[in-house]
N, C-alpha and C positions, 0 to 999 in steps of 0.2 A: 504494500500500500504506500503511495507516494506521500511526501510531506506536504502539509498545508500551511498557509500563511499563519505565522504566530506559533507554530508547533514547538519551536525551541526558545520561546520567551522565558526569561529568567534562568536559562541554563548555560548561557555563554557569558564569559566575563568581558567587560568593556576594555580590559587591558590587553593590548596586542604586543607581541614580541616581533621585532623587526631586525634582522641581521644578527641575531644573538646565537643562532645555531648553524652548524656546518651543513652545507648542502650535500646531497648524495648524487646529484646529477651533474656536478661540475665543480670548478674552483669557486671559492668565496668571492673572488674578484669579478666573476662572471654571473654568479647566481645569488639572488637574494632569497632568504627564507622568511616567510611571514608565518607567525604562530598564533593560533587561537587557543583559548583555554576553556574547556568544558567541565561541568561538574561531575558528569557520569560518563562511563565508557560508552553506553548506548547512545548518548547524545553526541559524543565525539564521532561515532560511526555514522549517525544521521548527517552530521555536518560534512563528514568526509564524502558521503554519497552525493550530497547536494553540490559540493564544490567540484566533484568529478564530472558533473554534468553542466558546469558553468560555461558560458560563452567567452569568458575572459582568458587572456593568455596565461597559461601555467605550464611548467615543465612536469610537475609531479605533485600529488597530494598524498599525504600519509597521516595516519592516526597512531599515536603512541599506544603500545600494548599495555603499558603500566602507567599509573599516575606519577606526576612529578613530585618533588619534595613538598610542594604545597597541596598535594592531593588532588590535582586537576589533571585531566586528560588533554594532551596537546594534539591539535590538528595542524600539520605543517603544510604550507603551500610554497613550492619552489617556483621561481619565475626569473626570466632573464633580467639582468641588471642593464638598464638603458635609460635614456632621457625621459621615458614615459612610465617608469616603474612606480613612481609615487602616485600618479593618476590611476595606474592599474590596481594598486593596493586599495585606493579609495573606492574604485568601482566594485571591486570584489566585496568589500565591506558593506557597501550600499546594497549589494545583491543579498548578502547574508541577512540584512535587516528584514527581508521578506519572511524570514523564519523567526528572527529574534525580536523584531520590533525595533523602533528607533532607539539608538543608544548613544551615549556621550563617549564615543570611542577615544581612547588615548593610546599612544604608542611609545615604546622605549626601544632604542637601538643599542648596539654594543658600544657606542661612543658616549653614552650618557647614562647616569644612574636615575634620571628623572623621567617621568612620563609627560608627554606633551599632547595636546589635543590634535587628533589626526587631521582635522579639516582646517586647522590654522596654519599659516605660513611659517610659524616658528619652528615646526618640526622638520621643515625641509632642509635646514642646515645640518641635520643629523642623519638624513637618508642619503646615502651615496648612490647617485644615479648612473654614473659612468664607470665602467670597469677600470679605466686608467686612473681614476681618482680614488679607488678603493684603498683603505688603510686600516691598520689595526688600531685598537684603542691607545696603545702606547705611542704609535705614530701620531695619532690625533692630538694626544696630550703634549707631545713635543712640539707639534705645529702651533698649538694654542699658546704654549709658553713662549715660543719664538715671536709670535705675533704680539703678545703682551709686552715682551721686552722691547720690541720696535716701537710700540705705542707709547711705552713709558719713556723711551729715549726721545721721541718726538716731542712729548709733553714737556720734558725737562728742557730741551732746546728752545721750545717756544717760550717757556717761562724766563729763560736767560735773555732772550731777545726783548721781551717786554720789560724786563728789569733794566736792560741797556737803554731803552727808549725813555725811561723815567727822567733822564737828564734833558729831555726836550721840553718844548712848550705844549706838547700834545695833551688834550684833555682826555681822550680815550684812544686805546689801541687794543686790537685783538687779532688773533691768528686762527683762521679756520681753513682747513684743507690747503695749507701752504699759502694762503692769501692773507697778507697783512692789510688790515683796515685801520686807518687812523683819521682823527679829526681834531680840529681846534675850534675856536669860537665861530669861525667864518667859513672854513674849508674842510673838505674831506678828501681822502685819496686811498687808492687800492694798489698794492704792489705784490708781485710774486716773490716769495722768499727763495733765494738761491743758495745762500750760505751765510754762516755767522761764525766768527772766531778771531783769533789773532790775525791782524792785517796781513802780515807777510805770508803766513801759512795758508789762509783761506784764499787769498788772491792768487797765490801760486797754484793752489789746487784747482781753482776754477779756470786759470789761464788768463788772468787780468794783468795788463802791463800799465803801470801808472803813466807812462809816456803817451798813452792813448787817450788822455783826458779830453773830453769834447767841450763844446760851447753850451752855455746855459740857455734853454728856451724859456718861454714865459711860464709854462707849466712847472718846470723845475724850480724857477725862481719863487713861484708861489708856494711850492712844497717846502723850500728852504725857510720861508717865512714862518712856517708852522713848527720848525725844529728848534728855534731859539739858538742856544749855544752850539747845537749840533749842526752838521753840514751834510749836504747830499751833492755828490758830483757825478757827472756822466762819464763813464769809461766804456768805450765801444757800445754794446747794447745794454750795458748794466748801469744801475744807479747805486753808487756806494755811499752808504750813510756812516758817518764817523763823528767822534767827539775829539776835539784837539787834545784833551787831557787823558784820553783812554787809548789802549792799544788794540781793542777789538773793533771790527767793522762789520756792518750788515750789508751784504750784497743782495740786491733786488733787481727786478725787471718791471717795467711798466706793463700794465694789463690793458 
């Protein structure tokens, strides 16, 4: 006798396992494993039969013969890892709702210890869609630590630049996405940050030669009026901001 709408209501957990188990039909880089949890073995078998007749792309469906440590029976769905795998998971889950009723599905992958709503975009950062991007949790944690270190380094550099600019007459200064925004009582300006540090070192690193100092145009003269004791001079395509009594310089470009 076939399953009817709502037959598995209150028998399937809303918590989904994504990429936490090894696939049997290929390598983890190529195959994603989606896991459902059922309260009873018979319910797991019913879900298995339903999924086996699904129209959605699947490599394999299998039900665990024994309960897991939490005493639930797992139904595993293996599918190709590709740029449509997240949508495929959501479609399969929506299909399962014909049996389970509407549920507030959440998923957890091998990259995170937390569950995230399946139909929110936040979960997508934890679902690896492309085989070439597959990584272990250890690789993920290393990548996150590296990204955080870069972010911290950028934040420190930005704070040093803003501290440097306190010697000017600027009323406000901020840096967002490598863009310096400044203003005084009457004017405002935006510049791209190129580098900051000891004048000799940073200018050599960027390839700036002081002998290439250019002429002041009206825009740069106006900008200088905002700087007070500080100065801004054009060198090639750059604008170099400095203070006569400091050794650091800020190298920028007009936007």
